[in-house]
C-alpha positions in Angstrom: -13.8 -30.5 5.6 -13.2 -31.9 2.0 -9.6 -31.2 0.7 -9.4 -31.6 -3.1 -5.9 -32.1 -4.3 -5.2 -31.0 -7.9 -2.5 -30.9 -10.1 -2.2 -27.4 -11.7 0.2 -28.4 -14.8 -2.0 -31.3 -15.8 -5.4 -29.7 -14.7 -9.0 -30.9 -15.6 -11.8 -28.7 -14.4 -13.7 -31.9 -14.0 -11.4 -32.4 -11.1 -13.1 -29.6 -9.3 -16.6 -30.6 -9.9 -17.6 -31.1 -6.1 -15.8 -27.8 -5.3 -17.5 -26.0 -7.7 -20.8 -27.3 -6.4 -20.0 -26.1 -3.1 -19.4 -22.5 -4.4 -22.6 -22.5 -6.3 -24.2 -23.7 -3.1 -23.0 -20.3 -1.5 -19.8 -21.8 0.4 -16.4 -20.7 1.1 -13.2 -22.0 -0.2 -9.7 -22.0 0.3 -8.1 -22.1 -3.2 -4.8 -21.2 -5.2 -4.1 -18.2 -7.1 -0.9 -17.4 -9.2 0.9 -16.4 -5.9 -0.6 -17.4 -2.7 -3.6 -19.1 -1.2 -7.1 -17.1 -1.3 -10.1 -17.2 0.3 -13.6 -16.4 -1.1 -16.9 -17.5 -2.6 -19.7 -16.1 -4.8 -19.9 -12.2 -4.3 -23.1 -12.4 -2.9 -24.3 -10.6 0.5 -24.2 -13.8 2.9 -21.1 -15.2 1.5 -19.5 -11.6 1.7 -20.7 -11.1 5.4 -19.3 -14.9 6.0 -15.6 -14.3 4.4 -15.5 -11.3 6.8 -16.3 -13.3 9.7 -14.0 -16.2 8.6 -10.9 -13.9 8.3 -11.7 -11.6 11.1 -11.5 -8.8 8.8 -13.1 -5.1 9.3 -15.8 -4.7 7.0 -14.6 -1.2 5.9 -12.0 -3.2 4.1 -12.8 -4.0 0.6 -12.6 -7.7 -0.5 -11.2 -8.1 -4.3 -12.6 -10.4 -7.2 -10.9 -12.6 -9.6 -12.8 -13.1 -13.0 -13.1 -15.8 -15.2 -12.9 -13.6 -18.3 -13.5 -10.0 -19.5 -17.2 -10.3 -20.0 -17.3 -11.2 -16.3 -14.9 -8.0 -15.6 -17.3 -5.8 -17.4 -20.6 -7.3 -15.7 -18.7 -6.1 -12.2 -18.1 -2.8 -13.2 -20.2 0.6 -14.1 -17.3 2.1 -16.3 -14.5 0.7 -18.1 -12.0 3.6 -18.8 -9.2 3.4 -21.5 -6.3 2.9 -19.1 -8.1 -0.2 -17.9 -8.1 -1.3 -21.4 -4.4 -0.8 -21.8 -3.6 -2.2 -18.7 -5.7 -5.4 -18.9 -4.3 -5.9 -22.5 -1.0 -6.0 -21.3 -0.9 -7.6 -18.1 -3.9 -10.0 -17.8 -4.3 -13.0 -17.2 -1.6 -12.0 -14.3 -1.4 -10.5 -10.8 -2.4 -6.6 -11.5 -5.3 -5.9 -10.0 -7.7 -2.7 -11.2 -9.7 -0.5 -8.9 -12.9 0.4 -10.8 -16.3 1.7 -10.0 -18.4 -1.1 -8.7 -21.6 -2.3 -10.8 -24.5 -1.5 -8.5 -25.7 -5.0 -8.1 -22.6 -6.2 -6.0 -23.2 -5.9 -2.3 -21.8 -2.4 -0.8 -20.2 -4.4 1.9 -18.2 -6.3 -0.8 -16.4 -3.0 -1.6 -16.5 -1.5 1.8 -19.2 1.1 0.9 -16.6 2.9 -1.5 -18.2 2.3 -4.6 -14.9 0.7 -5.8 -13.8 -2.9 -6.6 -10.3 -4.3 -7.2 -10.6 -7.2 -9.8 -8.3 -9.1 -12.0 -8.2 -12.0 -14.2 -5.9 -14.7 -12.3 -3.6 -17.0 -14.8 -4.1 -19.8 -12.4 -6.2 -22.6 -13.9 -7.8 -23.4 -10.6 -8.7 -19.9 -9.8 -10.1 -19.5 -13.3 -12.1 -22.6 -12.9 -13.7 -21.7 -9.8 -14.3 -18.0 -10.9 -16.5 -19.7 -13.9 -18.1 -22.1 -11.3 -19.2 -18.9 -9.1 -20.8 -17.4 -11.9 -18.0 -15.2 -13.3 -16.7 -13.6 -10.5 -15.0 -15.1 -7.1 -14.2 -13.2 -3.9 -10.2 -13.6 -3.6 -8.8 -12.2 -0.4 -5.9 -14.2 0.9 -6.3 -17.2 3.1 -5.2 -15.9 6.3 -6.6 -14.4 9.7 -6.6 -10.7 9.5 -3.3 -9.2 10.6 -1.2 -12.3 10.0 1.1 -13.4 7.0 -0.5 -14.9 3.8 0.3 -18.3 2.7 1.8 -20.2 -0.4 2.1 -23.2 1.5 -1.2 -25.1 2.3 0.4 -26.9 5.3 1.2 -23.3 6.7 -2.7 -22.0 6.5 -4.1 -21.2 9.9 -5.9 -24.4 11.2 -8.5 -22.0 12.6 -9.3 -20.5 9.5 -9.4 -24.0 7.9 -12.0 -25.2 10.6 -14.3 -22.3 9.2 -14.8 -22.9 5.5 -16.4 -25.6 3.5 -13.3 -27.2 1.7 -9.7 -26.5 0.4 -8.2 -26.8 -3.0 -4.7 -27.9 -2.4 -2.2 -27.5 -5.5 0.7 -27.9 -3.5 3.4 -25.1 -3.0 2.6 -22.0 -4.8 5.4 -19.5 -6.2 4.6 -16.8 -3.3 6.0 -13.6 -3.4 4.1 -10.1 -3.3 0.4 -10.1 -3.7 -0.9 -8.3 -6.9 -0.2 -4.8 -7.7 -3.2 -2.9 -7.5 -3.7 0.4 -9.8 -6.7 2.8 -9.5 -8.0 3.5 -12.9 -11.1 5.7 -11.5 -8.6 8.8 -11.3 -6.9 10.2 -14.0 -3.9 9.8 -14.1 -4.2 6.3 -12.9 -2.8 5.9 -9.3 -0.6 3.2 -7.7 -2.7 1.9 -4.6 -0.4 -1.1 -4.0 3.2 -2.3 -5.1 3.2 -6.0 -5.8 4.2 -8.6 -8.3 4.2 -6.1 -11.3 6.6 -3.8 -10.9 5.7 -0.3 -10.9 7.8 1.0 -13.8 6.3 -1.4 -16.0 2.8 -0.2 -15.2 3.7 3.5 -15.5 5.3 2.7 -19.3 1.8 1.4 -20.2 -0.3 4.3 -18.4 1.9 7.1 -20.1 2.0 5.5 -23.5 
Protein backbone atom coordinates (compact mmCIF):
# COMPACT_ATOMS: atom_id res chain seq x y z
CA UNK A 1 0.00 0.00 0.00
CA UNK A 2 1.45 3.40 -0.96
CA UNK A 3 2.07 6.05 1.70
CA UNK A 4 2.45 9.64 0.57
CA UNK A 5 4.24 11.85 3.10
CA UNK A 6 3.34 15.54 2.90
CA UNK A 7 4.23 18.69 4.77
CA UNK A 8 0.97 20.59 5.34
CA UNK A 9 2.89 23.83 6.01
CA UNK A 10 4.66 23.77 2.64
CA UNK A 11 1.93 21.95 0.76
CA UNK A 12 1.66 21.68 -3.00
CA UNK A 13 -1.38 19.81 -4.41
CA UNK A 14 0.92 18.20 -6.99
CA UNK A 15 2.35 16.16 -4.10
CA UNK A 16 -0.95 14.29 -4.16
CA UNK A 17 -1.21 13.48 -7.87
CA UNK A 18 -0.97 9.73 -7.23
CA UNK A 19 -3.39 9.83 -4.29
CA UNK A 20 -5.82 11.90 -6.36
CA UNK A 21 -5.64 9.31 -9.13
CA UNK A 22 -6.50 6.56 -6.63
CA UNK A 23 -9.55 8.53 -5.48
CA UNK A 24 -10.74 9.21 -9.01
CA UNK A 25 -10.46 5.49 -9.71
CA UNK A 26 -12.79 4.67 -6.82
CA UNK A 27 -10.16 3.96 -4.19
CA UNK A 28 -10.34 4.49 -0.43
CA UNK A 29 -7.68 6.48 1.41
CA UNK A 30 -6.63 7.43 4.93
CA UNK A 31 -5.89 11.15 5.03
CA UNK A 32 -5.42 14.05 7.47
CA UNK A 33 -8.08 16.54 8.52
CA UNK A 34 -7.87 19.54 10.83
CA UNK A 35 -8.08 17.33 13.94
CA UNK A 36 -7.82 13.58 13.26
CA UNK A 37 -7.06 11.15 10.45
CA UNK A 38 -10.02 10.43 8.21
CA UNK A 39 -11.09 7.54 6.00
CA UNK A 40 -12.93 8.00 2.74
CA UNK A 41 -13.35 8.19 -0.98
CA UNK A 42 -15.84 9.45 -3.54
CA UNK A 43 -19.47 9.40 -2.28
CA UNK A 44 -20.64 6.79 -4.80
CA UNK A 45 -22.35 3.51 -3.98
CA UNK A 46 -19.49 1.04 -4.33
CA UNK A 47 -17.11 3.27 -2.35
CA UNK A 48 -19.72 3.89 0.36
CA UNK A 49 -20.23 0.14 0.73
CA UNK A 50 -16.51 -0.45 0.94
CA UNK A 51 -15.95 2.24 3.59
CA UNK A 52 -18.62 0.61 5.76
CA UNK A 53 -16.90 -2.77 5.35
CA UNK A 54 -13.41 -1.44 6.05
CA UNK A 55 -14.53 0.36 9.17
CA UNK A 56 -16.88 -2.41 10.32
CA UNK A 57 -19.53 0.24 10.77
CA UNK A 58 -23.27 -0.40 10.87
CA UNK A 59 -24.78 0.83 7.61
CA UNK A 60 -27.52 2.65 9.52
CA UNK A 61 -24.90 5.11 10.82
CA UNK A 62 -24.40 7.89 8.25
CA UNK A 63 -21.03 8.82 6.80
CA UNK A 64 -20.14 12.55 6.87
CA UNK A 65 -18.59 14.50 4.00
CA UNK A 66 -15.95 17.16 3.58
CA UNK A 67 -16.38 19.54 0.66
CA UNK A 68 -13.95 21.43 -1.54
CA UNK A 69 -15.97 24.66 -1.47
CA UNK A 70 -19.46 26.14 -1.18
CA UNK A 71 -20.40 25.07 -4.71
CA UNK A 72 -19.71 21.46 -3.74
CA UNK A 73 -21.73 21.84 -0.54
CA UNK A 74 -24.73 23.22 -2.40
CA UNK A 75 -24.52 20.36 -4.90
CA UNK A 76 -24.72 17.87 -2.01
CA UNK A 77 -27.84 19.27 -0.38
CA UNK A 78 -31.48 19.73 -1.32
CA UNK A 79 -32.06 22.86 0.79
CA UNK A 80 -29.80 25.61 2.11
CA UNK A 81 -31.55 27.38 5.01
CA UNK A 82 -30.57 30.81 6.35
CA UNK A 83 -29.24 29.22 9.55
CA UNK A 84 -26.78 27.19 7.46
CA UNK A 85 -25.65 30.34 5.67
CA UNK A 86 -24.97 32.11 8.97
CA UNK A 87 -23.01 29.21 10.46
CA UNK A 88 -21.03 28.57 7.28
CA UNK A 89 -19.99 32.22 7.02
CA UNK A 90 -18.81 32.21 10.62
CA UNK A 91 -17.11 28.83 10.99
CA UNK A 92 -16.05 27.54 7.55
CA UNK A 93 -13.50 26.38 6.72
CA UNK A 94 -13.44 24.75 10.13
CA UNK A 95 -14.49 21.85 12.37
CA UNK A 96 -18.25 22.49 12.25
CA UNK A 97 -20.44 20.03 10.35
CA UNK A 98 -23.93 21.02 9.25
CA UNK A 99 -26.64 18.38 9.02
CA UNK A 100 -28.69 19.17 5.92
CA UNK A 101 -31.26 17.52 3.66
CA UNK A 102 -29.28 15.36 1.23
CA UNK A 103 -29.51 15.86 -2.52
CA UNK A 104 -31.35 12.96 -4.21
CA UNK A 105 -28.34 11.94 -6.31
CA UNK A 106 -26.35 10.85 -3.22
CA UNK A 107 -26.52 7.13 -2.37
CA UNK A 108 -29.15 6.58 0.37
CA UNK A 109 -26.73 4.32 2.25
CA UNK A 110 -24.31 7.25 2.56
CA UNK A 111 -26.71 8.92 4.98
CA UNK A 112 -28.15 5.74 6.47
CA UNK A 113 -31.40 6.36 4.56
CA UNK A 114 -32.15 9.28 6.89
CA UNK A 115 -32.34 11.80 4.06
CA UNK A 116 -29.86 14.04 5.89
CA UNK A 117 -26.13 14.44 5.40
CA UNK A 118 -23.43 16.05 7.59
CA UNK A 119 -20.99 18.19 5.61
CA UNK A 120 -18.23 20.69 6.32
CA UNK A 121 -15.41 22.50 4.55
CA UNK A 122 -12.13 21.46 6.14
CA UNK A 123 -9.34 24.01 6.65
CA UNK A 124 -6.71 21.30 6.15
CA UNK A 125 -5.07 21.72 2.72
CA UNK A 126 -4.79 17.97 2.13
CA UNK A 127 -8.46 17.31 2.88
CA UNK A 128 -9.44 20.20 0.60
CA UNK A 129 -7.19 19.00 -2.23
CA UNK A 130 -8.49 15.43 -1.98
CA UNK A 131 -12.08 16.69 -1.91
CA UNK A 132 -11.35 18.45 -5.17
CA UNK A 133 -9.81 15.30 -6.65
CA UNK A 134 -12.88 13.31 -5.66
CA UNK A 135 -15.13 15.69 -7.57
CA UNK A 136 -15.80 18.19 -4.79
CA UNK A 137 -17.04 15.86 -2.05
CA UNK A 138 -15.13 13.29 0.01
CA UNK A 139 -16.39 10.79 2.59
CA UNK A 140 -14.81 11.72 5.91
CA UNK A 141 -15.32 9.23 8.70
CA UNK A 142 -12.61 8.75 11.31
CA UNK A 143 -9.81 6.31 10.42
CA UNK A 144 -10.48 3.69 13.08
CA UNK A 145 -12.39 0.41 13.28
CA UNK A 146 -15.87 0.89 14.71
CA UNK A 147 -15.76 1.01 18.50
CA UNK A 148 -12.09 1.99 18.70
CA UNK A 149 -10.77 5.53 19.31
CA UNK A 150 -9.76 7.76 16.38
CA UNK A 151 -6.13 8.76 15.93
CA UNK A 152 -4.23 12.00 15.35
CA UNK A 153 -0.99 10.02 14.94
CA UNK A 154 -0.42 8.01 11.73
CA UNK A 155 1.57 5.46 13.75
CA UNK A 156 -1.47 4.90 15.95
CA UNK A 157 -3.85 3.93 13.15
CA UNK A 158 -4.98 0.30 13.21
CA UNK A 159 -2.80 -1.95 11.07
CA UNK A 160 -5.87 -3.97 10.14
CA UNK A 161 -7.56 -0.85 8.83
CA UNK A 162 -4.46 0.22 6.89
CA UNK A 163 -4.26 -3.20 5.24
CA UNK A 164 -7.71 -2.71 3.71
CA UNK A 165 -7.27 0.71 2.09
CA UNK A 166 -5.60 1.78 -1.16
CA UNK A 167 -3.20 4.33 0.31
CA UNK A 168 -2.49 6.77 3.12
CA UNK A 169 -1.51 10.43 3.11
CA UNK A 170 0.81 10.92 6.08
CA UNK A 171 0.99 14.51 7.34
CA UNK A 172 2.56 13.57 10.66
CA UNK A 173 1.01 14.36 14.01
CA UNK A 174 -2.28 16.26 13.83
CA UNK A 175 -3.69 18.55 16.55
CA UNK A 176 -6.10 15.90 17.81
CA UNK A 177 -8.81 16.91 20.23
CA UNK A 178 -12.54 16.44 19.84
CA UNK A 179 -14.19 15.81 16.46
CA UNK A 180 -16.21 18.41 14.58
CA UNK A 181 -19.28 19.88 16.21
CA UNK A 182 -22.46 18.82 14.37
CA UNK A 183 -25.46 21.13 14.09
CA UNK A 184 -28.79 20.01 12.62
CA UNK A 185 -30.08 22.89 10.49
CA UNK A 186 -32.99 20.91 9.06
CA UNK A 187 -35.03 21.90 12.13
CA UNK A 188 -36.06 25.26 13.60
CA UNK A 189 -34.37 26.26 15.77
CA UNK A 190 -31.17 24.41 14.80
CA UNK A 191 -30.13 21.67 17.22
CA UNK A 192 -26.69 20.57 18.46
CA UNK A 193 -26.31 16.91 17.50
CA UNK A 194 -22.74 16.42 18.70
CA UNK A 195 -20.50 18.64 20.79
CA UNK A 196 -16.98 19.00 19.49
CA UNK A 197 -14.26 21.45 18.47
CA UNK A 198 -16.50 24.48 18.11
CA UNK A 199 -17.99 25.36 21.53
CA UNK A 200 -21.77 25.19 21.79
CA UNK A 201 -21.84 28.76 23.14
CA UNK A 202 -20.25 30.12 19.95
CA UNK A 203 -22.73 28.21 17.79
CA UNK A 204 -25.68 29.51 19.79
CA UNK A 205 -24.41 33.09 19.53
CA UNK A 206 -24.61 32.87 15.74
CA UNK A 207 -27.94 31.02 15.65
CA UNK A 208 -29.71 33.46 17.96
CA UNK A 209 -28.55 36.68 16.27
